[in-house]
C-alpha positions in Angstrom: -22.9 3.8 15.9 -20.7 2.2 18.1 -18.0 4.7 18.9 -17.3 5.9 22.4 -16.3 9.4 22.5 -15.6 12.4 24.9 -16.6 14.7 22.2 -19.2 13.6 19.9 -19.8 16.4 17.6 -16.4 14.8 15.9 -18.5 12.3 14.6 -19.5 13.9 11.0 -21.3 12.5 8.7 -22.2 14.7 5.8 -19.9 16.7 3.3 -18.0 19.6 3.8 -18.6 22.1 1.0 -17.4 25.7 1.5 -17.9 25.8 5.2 -21.2 24.4 5.3 -22.0 20.6 6.6 -24.9 19.1 4.1 -26.8 16.4 4.2 -27.8 14.3 0.7 -30.2 11.2 0.9 -27.7 9.1 -0.8 -25.5 7.5 2.1 -22.5 5.2 2.0 -22.4 2.7 5.0 -19.1 2.8 7.0 -18.4 -0.7 8.9 -16.1 -2.1 11.6 -14.1 -4.5 9.7 -13.6 -6.4 12.9 -17.2 -7.1 13.6 -18.8 -6.0 10.3 -21.6 -3.6 12.7 -22.3 -0.2 11.6 -20.3 2.7 12.4 -22.2 5.5 10.5 -24.0 6.7 7.3 -22.0 8.9 5.6 -23.5 11.3 3.1 -22.1 10.9 -0.4 -21.2 13.2 -3.4 -22.8 14.0 -6.6 -20.8 15.4 -9.5 -22.7 18.4 -8.9 -21.6 18.8 -5.3 -17.9 18.0 -6.7 -18.4 20.7 -8.9 -19.5 23.0 -6.0 -16.8 21.9 -4.3 -14.1 22.9 -6.6 -16.0 26.2 -7.2 -15.7 26.8 -3.7 -11.9 26.3 -3.2 -11.2 28.3 -6.5 -13.5 31.8 -4.9 -11.4 30.6 -1.4 -8.1 30.7 -3.4 -8.4 34.4 -4.1 -8.3 35.3 -0.6 -6.1 32.3 1.2 -3.0 32.8 -1.6 -3.1 36.3 -0.3 -2.6 35.3 3.2 0.6 35.7 4.6 2.8 32.9 5.6 2.9 34.0 9.3 -0.9 33.5 9.4 -1.0 30.4 7.6 1.1 29.2 9.9 -0.7 30.4 12.9 -3.9 28.4 11.7 -2.1 25.2 11.2 -0.7 25.4 14.7 -3.8 25.9 15.8 -5.2 23.3 13.8 -2.5 20.9 15.3 -2.9 21.6 18.5 -6.6 20.9 18.5 -6.0 17.5 16.9 -3.5 16.5 19.0 -5.8 17.5 22.1 -8.5 15.6 20.3 -6.2 12.5 20.0 -8.0 10.0 21.7 -11.5 10.7 20.1 -9.7 10.7 16.6 -8.0 7.4 17.3 -11.5 5.6 18.6 -12.7 6.9 15.3 -9.9 5.8 13.0 -10.1 1.9 14.6 -13.6 1.9 14.1 -13.8 2.4 10.5 -10.1 1.1 10.0 -9.5 -1.5 12.1 -6.0 -0.8 13.3 -4.8 -1.5 17.2 -5.7 1.6 19.0 -2.3 2.2 20.0 -1.3 2.4 16.1 -4.4 4.6 15.8 -3.1 7.3 18.6 0.2 6.8 17.0 -1.5 7.8 13.1 -2.6 10.5 14.7 0.4 11.8 16.5 2.0 11.2 12.9 -0.5 13.0 10.8 -0.2 16.1 12.8 3.3 15.9 12.7 3.2 17.4 9.2 0.6 20.0 10.1 2.9 21.2 12.6 5.8 20.8 10.4 4.5 22.6 7.4 3.3 25.4 9.3 6.8 25.8 10.0 8.0 25.5 6.4 5.1 28.2 5.2 7.4 30.9 6.9 10.5 29.7 4.2 9.0 29.7 1.1 12.0 31.2 -0.3 13.1 32.8 -3.8 16.5 34.1 -5.7 18.1 36.6 -7.2 20.2 35.2 -9.6 23.1 37.1 -10.9 22.0 39.2 -13.9 23.6 38.9 -17.9 24.1 42.6 -18.2 24.3 45.5 -15.9 21.0 46.9 -17.3 18.9 44.1 -15.9 18.0 41.9 -12.7 17.1 38.3 -12.5 14.7 37.2 -9.3 12.5 33.9 -9.1 9.4 33.7 -7.2 7.6 30.9 -5.9 3.2 30.6 -6.3 0.9 28.8 -5.0 0.0 25.9 -7.9 -3.9 26.7 -7.2 -6.9 24.5 -6.1 -5.6 20.8 -5.2 -7.6 17.8 -5.2 -6.5 15.0 -3.0 -7.3 11.3 -3.3 -6.6 9.3 -0.4 -6.5 5.2 0.5 -8.1 3.9 3.5 -4.8 2.5 5.3 -3.7 5.8 6.8 -7.2 7.6 6.7 -5.7 10.3 8.3 -2.1 10.9 8.1 -2.7 10.1 4.3 -5.0 13.0 4.4 -2.5 16.1 6.5 0.8 14.8 4.3 -1.7 16.2 1.1 -3.3 19.2 3.0 -0.7 20.4 5.1 1.8 21.3 2.7 -0.8 22.3 0.2 -2.4 25.0 2.4 1.1 26.4 3.9 1.7 27.0 0.1 -1.2 29.2 0.1 -3.5 26.7 -2.0 -6.9 25.4 -1.2 -7.9 21.7 -1.5 -11.0 19.3 -2.5 -10.6 15.8 -1.0 -12.1 12.6 -1.8 -11.5 10.3 1.3 -11.3 6.4 0.6 -15.1 5.3 0.8 -14.2 2.8 3.8 -12.9 5.4 5.9 -14.2 9.0 5.5 -15.0 9.6 9.2 -11.5 10.4 9.9 -11.1 12.8 7.7 -14.6 14.4 8.0 -13.2 14.4 11.9 -10.2 16.5 10.7 -12.4 19.1 8.7 -14.3 19.4 12.0 -11.1 20.6 13.8 -9.9 22.8 10.6 -13.1 24.6 11.4 -12.5 25.3 14.7 -9.0 26.2 14.6 -10.5 29.3 12.0 -9.2 28.5 8.6 -11.6 29.9 6.5 -14.8 28.6 4.5 -13.9 26.8 0.7 -10.1 26.5 2.1 -11.0 22.5 2.9 -13.6 20.7 1.0 -15.0 17.2 1.6 -16.6 15.2 -0.9 -17.1 11.7 -0.1 -18.6 9.0 -2.7 -17.8 6.9 -5.6 -14.3 7.4 -7.7 -16.3 6.4 -10.4 -18.4 9.9 -9.6 -16.0 12.1 -7.7 -12.7 11.3 -9.9 -13.5 12.3 -13.3 -15.0 15.7 -12.2 -11.4 16.7 -10.5 -9.6 15.5 -13.1 -11.2 17.0 -15.8 -12.0 20.4 -14.2 -9.3 23.3 -15.6 -9.5 25.2 -12.1 -8.0 21.7 -10.5 -4.8 22.6 -10.9 -2.7 19.7 -9.1 -4.0 16.5 -8.2 -2.3 14.6 -5.1 -2.8 10.7 -4.8 -2.0 8.0 -2.5 -3.0 4.2 -3.9 -2.7 1.7 -6.3 -0.1 2.2 -9.2 -2.9 0.8 -11.4 -5.3 3.5 -10.7 -2.7 6.2 -10.2 -2.0 5.0 -14.3 -5.4 6.1 -14.5 -5.1 9.4 -12.9 -2.3 10.1 -15.0 -3.9 9.6 -18.3 -6.9 12.0 -17.1 -5.0 14.8 -15.7 -2.9 14.6 -19.4 -6.1 16.7 -20.9 -5.5 19.5 -18.5 -1.5 19.0 -18.0 -1.9 19.4 -14.1 0.4 18.8 -11.9 0.6 15.7 -10.3 1.6 14.0 -7.1 1.2 10.1 -7.1 2.2 7.7 -4.3 2.0 4.4 -5.7 2.4 0.6 -4.6 5.5 -1.1 -3.3 7.0 -4.4 -3.3 9.7 -3.9 -0.3 13.0 -5.6 0.1 14.4 -6.7 3.3 17.7 -7.5 3.0 19.3 -9.6 6.1 23.6 -10.3 5.5 25.7 -12.4 7.2 27.0 -10.0 9.7 23.7 -8.8 10.7 22.7 -8.2 14.5 19.9 -10.8 14.2 17.6 -10.2 17.0 17.5 -6.5 16.0 16.6 -7.4 12.3 13.9 -9.2 13.8 12.8 -6.6 15.9 12.9 -4.3 12.7 11.3 -6.8 10.3 8.5 -7.3 12.9 7.3 -3.6 13.0 7.7 -3.0 9.2 6.4 -6.1 8.4 3.3 -6.8 10.9 2.5 -2.9 12.0 -1.3 -2.4 10.6 -2.2 -6.1 9.8 0.7 -6.0 7.0 -1.7 -2.8 5.4 1.0 -0.3 4.5 2.6 0.6 1.2 6.1 0.7 2.6 5.3 -2.6 4.6 7.9 -5.3 3.8 7.0 -7.8 1.1 9.8 -10.0 0.6 12.9 -11.1 3.3 15.6 -12.1 1.8 17.9 -13.8 4.2 21.6 -14.8 3.2 21.5 -18.6 3.0 24.4 -19.2 6.3 21.5 -17.1 8.6 18.8 -18.9 7.0 17.6 -21.6 9.3 18.9 -19.5 12.7 16.8 -16.2 11.3 13.9 -18.4 10.4 13.3 -19.8 13.7 14.0 -15.9 15.6 11.7 -14.7 13.4 8.6 -18.0 14.0 9.4 -17.7 17.8 8.7 -13.6 17.8 5.7 -13.9 15.9 3.9 -16.9 18.0 5.2 -14.9 20.9 4.5 -11.6 20.9 1.4 -11.4 18.3 -1.8 -11.0 19.2 -4.5 -11.1 16.5 -8.3 -9.3 17.5 -10.1 -6.6 17.7 -8.5 -3.6 17.9 -10.1 -2.0 21.0 -9.0 -4.9 23.0 -6.6 -4.8 25.4 -3.5 -7.0 24.4 -4.0 -6.9 20.9 -1.3 -6.1 18.4 -2.8 -6.9 15.5 -6.3 -6.6 13.6 -8.4 -7.2 11.1 -7.6 -6.7 7.3 -9.7 -4.2 6.0 -12.8 -6.4 4.4 -13.1 -9.6 3.1 -11.8 -8.7 -0.8 -8.6 -8.1 1.3 -8.3 -11.3 3.3 -9.5 -13.1 -0.5 -6.2 -11.5 -2.3 -4.0 -12.7 0.5 -5.1 -16.0 0.8 -5.1 -16.6 -2.6 -1.1 -15.2 -2.8 -0.4 -18.1 -0.4 -2.2 -20.8 -1.3 -0.7 -20.2 -5.0 3.2 -20.0 -3.5 2.4 -22.8 -1.3 1.8 -24.7 -4.1 5.1 -23.6 -6.1 6.9 -25.2 -2.8 6.6 -22.4 0.1 6.4 -23.6 3.2 3.8 -22.5 6.5 5.9 -21.9 9.3 3.4 -20.4 11.1 -0.1 -19.1 10.2 -0.8 -19.1 6.8 -4.7 -19.4 7.2 -7.9 -17.2 8.2 -8.8 -16.9 11.9 -12.0 -18.2 13.6 -11.9 -14.7 14.8 -13.7 -13.9 12.0 -13.5 -13.3 8.2 -11.5 -10.4 8.2 -8.7 -11.8 10.2 -5.8 -13.7 8.9 -3.6 -14.8 11.2 0.2 -13.5 11.3 2.1 -15.4 9.1 5.7 -16.8 8.1 6.7 -18.7 4.8 9.8 -20.6 4.2 11.4 -21.7 0.7 9.9 -18.8 -1.2 11.5 -17.9 -4.6 11.7 -14.7 -5.7 8.9 -15.7 -8.8 6.7 -16.8 -6.6 3.0 -14.6 -6.4 3.8 -13.5 -2.8 6.7 -12.3 -3.8 6.1 -10.8 -7.4 2.7 -9.4 -6.0 1.8 -6.6 -3.0 0.7 -8.6 -0.3 -1.3 -6.1 2.0 -1.5 -8.7 4.7 0.7 -9.9 7.5 2.5 -12.9 5.5 6.5 -12.4 5.8 8.2 -14.3 2.7 11.5 -15.7 3.4 13.7 -15.7 0.3 18.0 -17.2 0.7 20.2 -15.5 -1.4 24.2 -16.3 -1.3 25.8 -13.3 -2.8 25.3 -9.4 -2.4 24.8 -8.8 -6.1 22.7 -11.4 -6.0 20.4 -9.9 -3.6 20.5 -6.5 -5.1 19.4 -7.9 -8.2 16.6 -10.0 -6.7 15.3 -6.9 -5.2 15.7 -4.8 -7.8 13.8 -7.0 -10.4 10.2 -4.9 -10.1 8.4 -2.5 -12.0 8.1 -0.5 -8.1 10.6 1.5 -6.0 9.3 3.0 -3.1 10.7 1.3 0.0 13.8 -0.7 0.9 15.6 -1.9 4.2 18.5 -3.6 4.9 20.4 -5.0 8.2 24.5 -5.5 7.9 27.1 -3.9 10.0 29.5 -3.4 7.2 30.2 0.2 6.3 31.1 -0.2 2.9 28.5 -2.4 2.1 25.7 0.1 3.7 26.8 2.6 1.0 27.4 0.3 -1.6 23.5 -1.5 -1.3 21.9 1.8 -0.4 23.4 3.4 -3.8 22.3 0.5 -5.8 18.9 -0.5 -4.6 16.7 1.0 -6.8 14.1 2.5 -4.3 13.1 6.1 -2.9 13.5 5.3 0.5 16.1 3.4 2.2 16.0 1.9 5.9 19.5 0.7 7.0 19.6 -1.3 10.0 15.8 0.3 10.6 12.6 -0.7 10.1 10.3 2.1 10.5 11.8 5.3 8.5 8.5 7.2 8.1 8.8 10.9 9.4 7.7 14.4 8.9 11.2 15.5 8.4 11.7 12.8 5.5 10.9 12.9 1.9 8.5 9.9 1.4 8.2 8.8 -2.1 9.3 6.3 -4.8 10.6 5.9 -7.7 10.2 4.0 -11.0 6.4 3.0 -10.6 6.2 3.4 -7.4 5.3 7.2 -8.6 6.7 10.6 -8.7 7.2 13.7 -5.8 7.8 14.0 -2.1 5.6 14.4 1.0 7.1 15.9 3.8 10.2 17.4 4.5 11.5 20.9 3.5 11.1 19.3 -0.2 7.4 18.8 0.4 6.5 22.3 -0.6 7.8 22.0 -4.3 4.8 20.1 -5.8 2.3 22.8 -4.5 4.2 25.8 -5.5 5.1 27.6 -9.2 8.6 28.5 -9.7 8.3 32.0 -11.6 11.5 34.2 -13.2 11.1 37.9 -13.5 12.7 40.0 -15.2 13.6 43.5 -14.5 15.2 45.7 -17.4 15.8 49.1 -18.2 17.9 49.7 -14.9 20.8 52.4 -15.3 
């Protein structure tokens, strides 16, 4: 183990089921993508362990669902405070297992905690309705109740925040959870469970099972006790999970892949657009589902914008180990991720794309890919049609508003989109015509706990965060009261 922590008890390596830390013989190696060193070996869950976790959540649901909203709110607030009180240690764990630079890791801890704080408050706002009755001897009311046991499956790119975005609304609604974090990054999830226990969240309300998706996933999707599945990950895996959940007609939330366009119109503030694109494209080394994938630049400003962007990349981005001072861009998660980026760039260059800067694996190590800008890209090149998940900006020229809207919408997914313009009429027109669940207008960073996060088309269903974020964890019950005089 090569992490320096103020509180070493936050580095957990066992399963967390029914309030117990359980050691298992079969271990999962967690390695640091920056240097391939072993961070920890974590116990993995069997089918039986997963069933035990579901049973624990089901039993805990009986009492947790009956707690008052104020009680749940108080516990969530305490959990939030403990997370923020241990922000540095949690960030160190995150950087060690995921690779993002320490400043971004600290930002993710605060971002993830913000969802717990938000839903601690929203727990007290789960309101029903009294509906005008059809006759004077009846009354109609609606109430909202927790959906039940929730299964949460989260990815490696935001191992802290993706989990809190699911657990927080589930607990606020009165649900209990069984969570499977990504095998690459389980340590952040286990540390969150330790702090939840310290906050006083009862045994069985939160359960964490680490291990192979092929073992754990089918148990979660087949269980009739699990009434909802919330998944963040690829569209391909999301479709498989949807099929598996159909047998028990589970409620599902799916936050899937993206192919985000970033459009710079001819009247845009180019310096602001460069700043926004840098933030949207290169944070976490381009490994976010809402990262810019395709950069559409109006033909009249294409050359000047390209030059500004290349200069900004070369001057402001420093590749390296995320714990090193001054480093802005860390490694990709593993060699396989690098291979995918290399393949996309090479195939696109073969079709005519030009490398303006970067374009190769760094001498720093196998998981480091240089921040890259490609020009002369067309919308049918692999770098444009596939989700990149790496630090590569692909610049595509366009001539008219309708042309760029058509190109931006020419994809099966629709998570996030961005555009820069000074024309208020264009802002409304383009925002309404882009087929995406989230739109950033003159802004490159759009995620926050107060806004509904989610996509359309094959980018999924459901929303996380905001006042809408509780809906998928609640059942609406209609009560008709008759015989009134």
